[in-house]
C-alpha positions in Angstrom: -29.6 30.3 -67.9 -32.4 31.5 -65.6 -30.3 33.9 -64.0 -28.8 35.6 -67.2 -30.9 34.8 -70.3 -29.1 37.6 -72.4 -25.8 35.8 -71.8 -27.3 32.5 -73.1 -28.8 34.2 -76.1 -25.4 35.8 -76.8 -23.8 32.5 -76.6 -26.2 30.9 -79.0 -25.6 33.9 -81.5 -21.8 33.4 -81.2 -22.2 29.7 -82.1 -23.9 30.9 -85.3 -27.4 29.7 -84.2 -30.4 31.6 -84.8 -32.9 32.1 -81.9 -36.6 32.5 -82.2 -38.6 34.3 -79.4 -41.5 32.3 -78.2 -44.2 32.4 -75.5 -43.8 29.3 -73.3 -46.8 27.0 -73.4 -48.1 28.1 -76.9 -45.1 27.6 -79.2 -44.3 24.2 -81.1 -40.8 24.0 -80.1 -40.2 21.0 -82.3 -40.9 23.2 -85.5 -38.3 25.6 -84.3 -35.6 22.9 -83.9 -36.5 21.3 -87.1 -35.9 24.9 -88.7 -32.4 24.8 -87.3 -33.2 27.4 -84.7 -33.2 27.7 -80.9 -36.5 28.5 -79.2 -36.0 31.1 -76.6 -38.8 32.0 -74.2 -40.1 35.6 -74.0 -41.1 36.6 -70.6 -42.5 39.9 -69.2 -40.4 42.5 -67.9 -40.7 45.3 -65.3 -41.3 48.1 -67.8 -44.3 49.2 -69.6 -45.8 46.9 -72.3 -47.2 49.5 -74.7 -45.3 48.1 -77.8 -46.5 44.6 -77.0 -50.1 45.8 -77.2 -49.5 46.6 -80.8 -47.7 43.1 -81.6 -49.4 40.5 -79.7 -53.1 39.3 -79.6 -54.8 40.7 -76.5 -55.3 37.2 -74.9 -51.4 36.6 -74.8 -51.0 39.9 -72.9 -53.1 38.6 -70.1 -51.0 35.4 -69.9 -47.4 36.5 -70.9 -47.3 39.9 -69.4 
């Protein structure tokens, strides 16, 4: 899955599962599973993070991006 996370996400969705984007280390994965969904780690990318600044608290930007 690490080499192609999009492929894994597409597989989950094709199986009818719902995925929830989480920041590793801070999300209670048990709650996501209990809700019948699959936790899916959100990792930084190579592009700009301008949209992230408006969506996430500042301290997460330091850790996650």
